[in-house]
N, C-alpha and C positions, 0 to 999 in steps of 0.2 A: 457564465452568462446565463445558463439555463435556470438559475435560481435567483442570483442577485439582481439581474435586470428586472424580472417580474416583481421582486420584492420592492425595489426602488419605485417602479411604476405604480404598484399598489399603494405605497405610502403617499406618493405625490398626488395620485388620483383621489385618495381619501381626504387629504387636506383641501384640495380644490373643490371636491364635492360638498364637503361640510360648509365651506364658505358660500357656495352657490345656494345650498339648502337654507342657510340662515337668512340670506338676502331675499330668497323667494318667499319664505314664511313671513318675514318682516313686512314686505310690500303686498303679498298675496293673501295673507291671513289664513283662515280655515280652509279655503279652497286649495291653496297651495299645499297645506298640510295633508289634505286628503290625497292629492295627486302624488306627493312624495311618499306617503304611506303605501300607496298602491305599487309604486315602482320598487320600493324597498322589499315589500312582501313578495312581489313577483320574482325578484332575483333570489331571495332566500329559498323560496319553494323550488325553483329550478336548480339551485345549488344542492339542496337536500336530495332531490330526485336523482341527480347525476353523480353525487359524491361517491356512492358505492361503486358505480361503474368506473369512475376515474381511478379509485384505489386498486381495483382489479386489473385495469389496463396498465397501471404503473408497475405493479408486481410482475406482470407478464413481460413488459418491456425490459425490466431489469434482467429477467431470465433470458430473453431473446438476445440482448446485448452480450451477455456472458457466453451464450452459445455461439454467437457470431465471432467473438474474439477467439474462442477455442477453435472454431472452424478455420479462421485465418491463420492462427498459430500452427495448426496441423498442416495447412497447405504450404506455408513458407519454410517450416522447419523440418519437413520430411520430404524434401525434393526427390531423393533417390527412390523412396517407396512410392511416391505419387507418380513418378515417371515409369515405374515398372509394374504397376497394378491399376485397378479401377478406382483406387482410393481418391485420386485427384479429381476424377469426374464426379464421384460421390460428394466430395467436399464442395465442389462447384455447385452441384444441384442443391445441396443442403443450404449453402450460402444464399442462393436465389430464393429458396423457399422461406428462409428466415427473414430476408429483406422484404419479401412480399407481405408477410404478416406484419412486419414493423410499419410498412407503408399504410396498411389497413388501419392500424391503431393511430397513426398520424392523421389519417382522414377522419377517423372517429373523434379525435380530440378537436380538430378544426370545426366539426359540426357542433359538438357540445359547447365549445367556447363562443361560437358565433350565433347559436340558436336564440339566446335571449334578446339579442339586438333586433333580430327580425321580428320576434313576437311582441316584445315590450314597446319598441318604438312606434309600431302601428297602433297598438292598443292605447299607449300613453298619449299619443297625439289625438286619437279619437276622443279619449276622456277629457283632455284639455279643451278640445273644441266643444264638447257637450257642455262642460261647465261654463264656457264663454257664452254659448247660446242661451243657457238657462238664465245667466245674469242679464243678458240683453233683453230677453222676453219678460223678465220680472222688473224691468226698468230700474235696475240698480245703477245709481249715479256714478259709481266707480267701475262699472263693467268694462269699459274700454281699457282703463289702466291695469285692471286685474288681468284681463285677457292678454295684454301686452307683456306683463310680468311673467305670466304662466308660459306663454309661447317662447319668450326669450330664455326663461329658466330651463324649460324642457330641452330646448335646443342645445343649451350649454351642459346640462346635467347628464343627459342620456349617454353621450360618448364617454364621459368620465366614469359613470357608473358601469358601463360595459367594460372599459379598460380595467377597472377595479376587479370586476368579476373574472375577466380573462386572465389577469395576473394571478389571482387566487387559484384559479383552475390550473395554471401553469406550475405554480408552487406545489399544489397537491399532486400533480403528475410526476413531480420529482421527489415526492415524499419518501417512497421506498428506497430509492437510490441514495438519498441523503442519510436515511437511517442505516443503510448498509455501510456507507463510508464512515459515518460517525462510530458505528460499532467496531469497524475494522481499525480505526485510529485508536479507539479505547483499548482494544486488544494489544495494539503495538506500543502503547505507552509503557515504557520500561523505567522503573525508578532507578535502576543501576545506571542506565544510559543518561538519565537526567542528572544523576550525581556526578558522573564522569564529565559531562559538559559544563557543570557548574564549578568544578574544582580544577586546580592545576595539579593533576596527578603526577606530572613529571617530577615534581619536587618531593613527592612522598616516597617513603621506603617501600621497596618491592619485596614480596614474599620470596625467600631465597633458600628454603631448606626442604622441609618435609611436606608431602601431600599424602593424605590417608583417607580411607572411608570406613564407616562403621555401620553395620546392619542396614545397608542401603537397599531400598526397594522403590520401584516405580510402577504405578498402576496406569494403564492406558484406559481411555474412555470405553474402548471395546470390551473391557473386562480382563484383558491380558495383564499379568503381573510378572515383573522381572525382579529377581533377587540377586544380589551380588555379594560374594564372599569378601570379607575384610582384607585389605592389603594396604601397603604403603610404598611410596616411591620417593627417593631422594634426588636432589640435583646431581647431575653427572651420570645418572642411570638412563639406559636406553631400554625401555620396557615395551613388550608387545602384548596386545590383546588378541587372543586367538579364539576361534569358535565358529560354529556353523553360521550360514546366512540366517539372519533373523534371530540370532541368539541375544542380541542387545549391545553389540560393540559400539555402534554409532550413538545409541541412547546413553550408554555409559559416558562417552566422550562429552555429550551434551550436558550430562549431570556434573561431570568433573569440571567443566568450564563455567558452570553456573548459569547456563541458558535454560535448563529445566530444573524445577524444584522437585526434590525427591518426595515420594508419598510418605516415607518414613525413613529413619536413619539420618545420617548426616555426613558431610564432607569436611575435612579439617585441613587447613593450611597453616603450618607452623603451630599446630595445636589449637588454633582458633576456628570456631565453627563458621561455615559459609552461610548457614541458614538459621542460626540461633538469634536470640534477641540482640538487637543493636549491631547486626552483622552487615548492614548495607554498605558501609564504607570498606570493610574487608573484602566483600564480594566485588565491589567496584574496582578496587586496586588489583585484585586477583585477575579479573577479566581483562583489565587494561594491560596486564603484564603478559598475557598469553599471545601466542601465535598459533592459529588454527589452519590446517591444510585440509580442504574438503576434496571429495572425489570429483566434483564438478564445480570448480571455483567460479564465482561470478566475476566476469570482466565487463567493464563498462566502456562506452564509446569515448575514448580519450587516448592519450599517449601511453606507451609502455611504462614510462617513469611514473605517471600518475596512478596507474593501476598497481604498481608495486608499493609506492610510499603512501598511497591513499590521500593524496593532497594535490592541489593545483599548482603549488609552487614549483618553479623550474630551477631555482638556485639553491644548492645545498652547501652547508659548511664543510670543512675538511674532515671532521669526525664522521659526519653523515655520509660523505663520499667514500670514506674508508670502509664503513660498515656495508654500504650499498654494494661496493665492488666485491667484498667477501661473500655477500648473500647471492649475488649474480653468479659467481664462480661455483659456489657449493651447490646451488640449484641447477647448474648446467644451462642456465638461460643464455650464457655467452656462446653456446653452441649454434644459436641461430640469430641472436642480436648481440652486437659487441657493446662493451661498456661505454665507449665513446658515443655510439649511436643512441644509446638509452638516455644518457645524461643531457643530450641535446633537446630532450623533451618532446617538442612538437614534430620532430622529424619522423618518428615512428608512431603511427596511429593504429589503434585497435578498433575494429568495428564492433557494433553492439553485440553483446554476449560472446565476443571473440569468435565470430562465425568463420573467419578465414584461417583460424588456427586449429591445429590438430588437438586431440584430447591430451596427448602428452605434453605439447607446448603450453597448453592452458594450465596443466597441473604444475609444470615447472615455474610458471609465473606465479601461481598460487603459493607454491612453496617459498619462492623468493620473497613474496609479500609477507608471509608468516614469519620468516627468519628476520626480516628487516623490522617488523613491528614488535616482535617478541622481546621481552626483557630477559627472561631466563627459563621459560617453559614453552614447549612446542607440542601440540597435539596433532597427529596425522591420522585422518579418517579415510583410509583407502586412498590417500592422496598421491600414490605413485602407481596406481593400478593400470594407467594407460601409458606408462613410460616403459621403454624397452629395458630388458634385464641388465644389459651392459651399462646403460646410463644410470639405472637404479643403483647399481653397485657403486658407481662413482659418487652418487649422491650420499649413499650410506657412509662411505669412507670419508667424505667431506664433512658430514655431520659429526662423525665420531672424532675427527681431528680438530676441526675449527670451532665446533660448538660442544666440546667435551665437558664443559662446566654447566651445560643446560640439562634440564630434565625433559626427556622426550618420551612421549607415550604414543604408540602407533598401533592401529588395527590393520591387519593384512591377512591375505590368503596364501600368497606366494611362499613357497618353501625357502627361496633365497632370502626373502625379507625376514622370515621367522628365524632363520639361522643367525641373522645378524644381531638379534636382540640379546641384551645382557641377561634378561630373564623374561619369562612369559607368564601371563595371567590368563587362565582359561575361563571363558565366559560360558 
C-alpha cells in the first residue's frame, strides 16, 4: 500500500490533470497557458528543493525501521536476560527514542507534502483573479467567459496537481526501501532453485555413489581464505568433519551441498563437476537429493507434520507413511510426539520459530525432516549438539542400521560422536 496506492493515485491524477489542462487551454487560450505554466513550474521548483531532503529522510527511516525490528527482536527473544538485567529497560528506552525520531520524520513528510497546496493555491487564485481583472479593465469581450474557465479550471486542477505531487513524494519516500527489497530479492534469486521448481526432479536419476573434492578453496569478503585437502566419500560411509571452532566445517558443508560456490577447485558427484560448464542440472539434482541438519533448524508456524515433510498436505500414501515412521523413530521424535499424533496433522501445532520447544526437540525435528527429504545423502552440521548423549547414541545407532546405505557427513565436537564415525576428515 505504501508504494502501489501512491503510484495508482499519481497515474490517475496525471490523466485527469492532462484532461483539465487541455480543456482550460482550449477555452482560456494564452491566459490559461500562462496560469498552468506558473502552477507547473511552482511544483517542479518545490519538488527540486525538497527532493534531497526526502531522499535523506527515506534512508534514515529505513535504518530506523531496521533498528526498531532489532530492538523488538531482542526484547521478545531474550526474555530471561531482559528479566535479570537492565537490558529490558534499555531496549524499551531505545524503542521509545527510535519511535520519537520516526514520528519526527513523519511530521516532516506531512509538512513537505502539504506545503505546495498552501502556497500555490493562494498564489494561483490571486494570479487568476489578476488576469480576470486585467481582461475586464481592457474591455475584452470574452473576459467573463475566460475568467469563468480559469476559475473553474483552477478549482479542478489544483487538488489533482497536489495529489500528483503528494503521490510522487510518497513514492520517493519509499525509494530506498524499494531498492533494498529489490536488491535483497536479486541476491536471493537462485538459478538452482528455479531449475528445481521448473522440473519434475522426482523422475530423474539421483546421484548414488561417490562424492569428492579437488583443490577446494573458499575466500571470504573479509580476506580470510579456507583451503581443504582432497578427499572422497562413498555411499554407506559415515564420515566426520573434525576441527577447531572457526576452522571451516560449516563452510565446507555449504560448499559440498552446493549452496556456496568455491573460489577455486571443484566438487565432484559421480565424477561430474558441480560447478563446471553445463553443471546447473547436476547441481540441482544433487541439492534436491540432500537432507541437511542444521544446528538451529528453522521451524515455521504450522503442524509438526508440515514441518517434517515441508508440505501443507495432510494425507500421505502408504510408502510415504512407512518412510515417515522410520524417520520419526530414528530421529527419536517419537519420544515426545507419537506417530499417530503427528500424522493427524493439525492436532500438533508448532509456534513460530519453535519457541515452546527445547533446542534438542527442534534438532530432532530438523533431523527427521532431513531424513524424510533425503534421497541418499545426509549432511549434519552440529545437528545433535543440543541433544543429550543417551539420545544421540540412539540416533547414531538408528542411522547406522536404518540408513546404512546412505552417505552421511557430520561435523561435531563431542567425543562420543567422533568415535562413531567410520572415518574422520580433519579440517
